[in-house]
N, C-alpha and C positions, 0 to 999 in steps of 0.2 A: 439632229444633235446640235447643230450651231443654235437652233432657235430655242431650243430647251436650256442650253448653257446661257443665252442671253436672257431668257425668262428668270433664270436662278440668281444672274447677277443683279439684275433688276429688283428682285425681291430680298437681296442681301443689302442691298442699298437702303431699302425701304425699313427693313428691320432695324438697321443701324440709325437711321434717322428717326423712327417710331421710338426707340428704346431710349435714345438720347435727349430728344427734344420734345417728344408728345405724352410718353406715359408719365414723365415725372409731374406734369401739370394737370393730370386728369383730375385728381381729388379735390384739389383747391379750386380749378376751374368751375367743377360743377357745383362745389358748396357756393361759390360766388356767382353763379348763374351768367358768367362772363364768356361771349363768345370769342375763340381764340383767332381772331381775325389775321394776326399776326403769324400763327402758324399756317393758314390757310395759305398766305402769301408766301412763306418759305417752301410749301408742297409746290405752289405755282413756279416758283424760281427755279426748283428741282426740276421740274417738267413732267410732274404728277397730275395736273390738272386737265390734261389733254389725251392721256394714255391711248385711248382707242380710235383717236381720230386721226385723219391722214397728215402726214408731215407737211405737205404743202400750204396747209393751213396752220401752221404753228404745232400740230399735235404730234405725237410719238409713234402711231400707226403699229401699236402693238397688238397682240391678239387678245381677244376677250378674256379668254382663261388668264393672262398674265394681269391685265388690269383687275380683274376680279381677286387676284392674289394679293394685289396691293390694297385693295378695300379690305381684306380680311385682315392682313397685319397691321394696318392703321386701326382697324375697330378692336382688335385685339389690345391695342394700346390705349385706345380712347373712342368710343362708339362715336360720340359727338362730332369727332373729326373725321372717321371713316365715313359717317354718314353725310357730312358736309361734302366730302368729295364724290360721294355717289350722287347726290342732288344736283352738284354743279353739272357733272357730266351728263344728268339728265336732262339739266336746263340747255345743255349745248345740242341735244339729240336733234329737234325740230329744224334749227338752222343747218346744222351739218348732213343731214338725210333729206330735206325737204326745200332747203334754200337755194336760189339761183346762184350761179357763180360769181356774180357781182356781189350779192349778199354776204356769201361766203369769204370773200376777199375783204370786204369792208368791216366785217365785225368778228368773224370766228376767230382770227389769230389772237386777239386780246382776250377773248373768251375762255379759250383753251389753254393760253399762255399764263394764266393766272393774274392778269392786270384788273380783270372784272369778274365779279362774283355773280351768278345768277340763281334765280329762284323759279319753280315751276307753279303756275297758278291755273289750277283745273277745278278744284273743290269748291263748291259754296256753302254757306251755312245752312241751306236746305237740301243741297245735293253732294253726296260722297260717292257712295257705290254706285248710285243713279248718276252718272256723269253726265249723261246726254240730256239731263233735265236742268242743265245749267242755266241762269237768266242774263248773266252779264252780257250787254249788247255792244256791238260796234256798228255804227252806223255811217254809212258812206255820206261824205260831202265832195265839195269841187276839189280839195285838196288832199284827202285822206280819209281818216275815220275819226269818229268821236265815240270813246268808250266810257261806259257807264256800268257800274256794278260793285260788288263786293267779292272777294276771295277769301276763303277760310282754310285755316290749318297749313299756312303757307311758311315753309322752312326757309330760314335766310330773310324772312319778312323784316324789313327796316334796316338790314346790314346789305342786302344785294345791290348790285349796281344796274342789273336790269331784270325784267319781269317776262317771262313767258305765258302769255294770257291767251287761254282760250275763251272765245266770244261769240256770239250769237251774231250772224249776219242776215239770218232769214229765220222764219218760223218752222222751216222743215226739218223738225226732229234733229236727228244727229247729223243729216246732211246740210244742215244749217249752220254749222260750228265752224269757225276760222281759227287761225293760230296768228297771233301778233307778237313782236317783239318790243316791248315798251320799256324806255329808259326808266330808271327809278327816280330820276331827278325831273320828269316831266311835270308841268303844271297839272294839278288835280290828282296827283297821287300821294295817298297818305297811309298810315298804318296804325292801327289800333294797338293798345298796351299788349305785352306779349302774354301769351296763355300760362296760366301757373300749372305746370305739368307733375305728374307723377315721377318722370325720369327724364333724362337728357336734358337737364335744365340749362346746360351752357349751348344747347342748341336752339335758337331763337325761333318760336312759332306764332305766328299772330295772323290776324286779318289784316288783307290789304283792299283800301278802297279805291276806285276809280271814279272821278266826279268830273264829267266832261274834259276827260284827258284825249288831247289831239294829237294824233300821230300821221305821218306821211304814209301813204299808201305804199311805198317802198318798204315799209316794216311789217306787211304781212308778209306771213311765210307759208309758200304753197297758195293754191288757188282759193277763192271762196268756197266754202262747203269741205274742204281737206281736212279741217282742223281736228275733227273727231278722229279720223284714221290716223293722223299724225300722233295726236295724245295717246291712242291705244298702241301704237307701234313703240313710242317712247316708254311707255309704261312696261312693254315686255321686257325691254333691255333695263330699264330701272328695276324689276323686280330680281334680276340676277344679281344687281348690287345689294339689294336688300338680303338676299340669301348669303352673299359673301360676308354683309356685317354681321349677321346672325351667327353664322360659322366661326368669325373672329372673337366675338362677345362669348360665346359658349366655350371656346378654346381657353381663354381668359379665366372664366369662371373654374373650369375643370382643373387648372394649372394650381389655382388657390386652394381647392378642395385636395387635390392630391397632396399637396405638400403640408397641408393640416392634417390630413389622415396619417401621414408618415411621422408626423412630431407629437400629436396628441396623444397621451398614454391613458388608458381604462383597464382596468382589471388586471394590471401589470404587463399590458404588451400595447403597441400601436393600433388605435382603432382601426386603422386601414386594414389590419389583419384580421379583422371580423367580417364574415361573409355580408351581412346587413351593410356594411359601408363598401366592402370592395365590389360588391354587385352594381351597386348605385354608380361607382367610378367606371366599371367595366362598360355598363349600358351608355354612360354619357360620351366614353371615347370611341365607341361603335357609332352612336348616333352623329357626332363630329364629323367622323371619318366618312360616313355615308352621304352626309349633307354636302362635303367638300365634293365627292365623286359626282352628286348629282349634278352641282351648278358648273363643274367643269364640263361633264356631257352636255349639259345645254350650251354652254359657251363655244363647245366645238360645233354644235349643231348651227349655232348663230353664224360662226364665221365661215362655215360652208356655204351659206346662202339659202339654207334650207328654212322651211316654217318652224319656227321654234316656240310660238306662244305657249304650247300646251306644256311642254317639259319647263318651259321659264314659270309658269304657275305651279308645277309640282316642286321644282327647288325652292320657290319662296315659300309655299306651303309647309314643306316637309324641314327645310332648315330653320324657320322661325317657331315651329312647333317644338322642334328638337332644343331649340335654344332656350325658349320658355321653361320646358322640362329640366335641362340641365342645370340652368342656373337655380331654379327651385331646389332640385337635389344639392346644389352646391351648398345652399343655407342650410339645409338639412344635416349634411355632414358636418359642418361646422357648429350645429347646435345653436347654443344661445348667442356664441360670439358670432354667428352668422347674421343674427337680428341686428346686430349694433353697427354703427359706422366704424370700428376700428378694423374692420376687414371689408373689402370691396364687394362681397357677393350679394350683400342687400341691394346695393346699387345696380349690380349687374341683374339681378332678378326684377327691379323696377323698370330698368331699361328695356329688358326683353320683350315686355309687354307690348310695347307700341310697335315693335317689329311684325307683329300679328295682324296689325292695323292699317298701318301705311302701305302706300302704293298697292291700295286694292285689299281689302280684309282677306282673311284666310277662308272665310265662308265665300267669297268671289272667286278665289282661286279654286276652290270646289267646283264652283257653278261652271266655271271655265273648261276644268278638266272634264266635268260630266258631260257637258255638252258636246267635247270632242270624242267621247266614248260612243254618244250617241250618233253623232254623224259618221263614224268609223263603222258603227253597225249597220247603219242605213244604207251606206255605199256597199257594204259587204252582201246585204240583202237584194240590192238591184242587180247584181251581176248575174 
């Protein structure tokens, strides 16, 4: 009971903060395509950038479920902010879970405390879903590593203080990939112009280039060859963050649609009284509730220490597909008003699309789930 009360107190605090500081800036921020770094600093000062990580390193040590509730609340107010917290938390994962005690003591407090903003560099121009095909190299020398290559679709590119970089240290396929913590101001690091995106324009996305970037050997996280396993473990956790982002965005769209349906009159009554509209709203509310239940179930399994890759894929798949449907239906409920910028649902619909793509497309999630089913069937057959 005490844990549930603490979680609710945290969510109440975040709701107040999101309502007062985050939501009022969303419309102007997206139109101006300005990354709200000051809001991220405020969230860091409020202890919200290291929620799932240990207190001994500056984190809050809260449950995954509580952390995801915070992501949902922030995403309901402004998706670019909710996603920023999720991506930053993802960038802390490799160090928190695979770093040495010395590495954690040295770098993790500033990362989870909000003094530093992180980015996660896995995808490349030619390798997205096929992450093991990456070509960025890290060549060992007497003092450390020399990194060369280009990473693509990097959230926080140009604004991050550090990049978690997956790079090839041998030609041995996935087993030849290692993980590195690269300072953004290291000589040879540069950033391409920001991508011109359909939505989430306040969230910077760009290529990051590494041209003879030299780092010390102490900035390798885990052993050589551990990088791909670290990257996949981080994505399992990150997919739950995306599921929470999607749930919050869908909730925001539903709230606008419900209010509009109660106010808009047609044929002498509110349009929400017609089944054609009320059924859309009912389906949306059901999908949101189911998405939240699924990501919370996955969070509980994660915190128990059990394997959760498959249910994380399910949560990401279901929540983001539901979000796409809910935001599209919200535009439909508003009719012509939904297609113009006077209401935020057109922006919500544009933003929802990327959630079906990031941190593994939903087609990849189906592959993960399908393979899990096949393994389970094979195990049953062998008994």
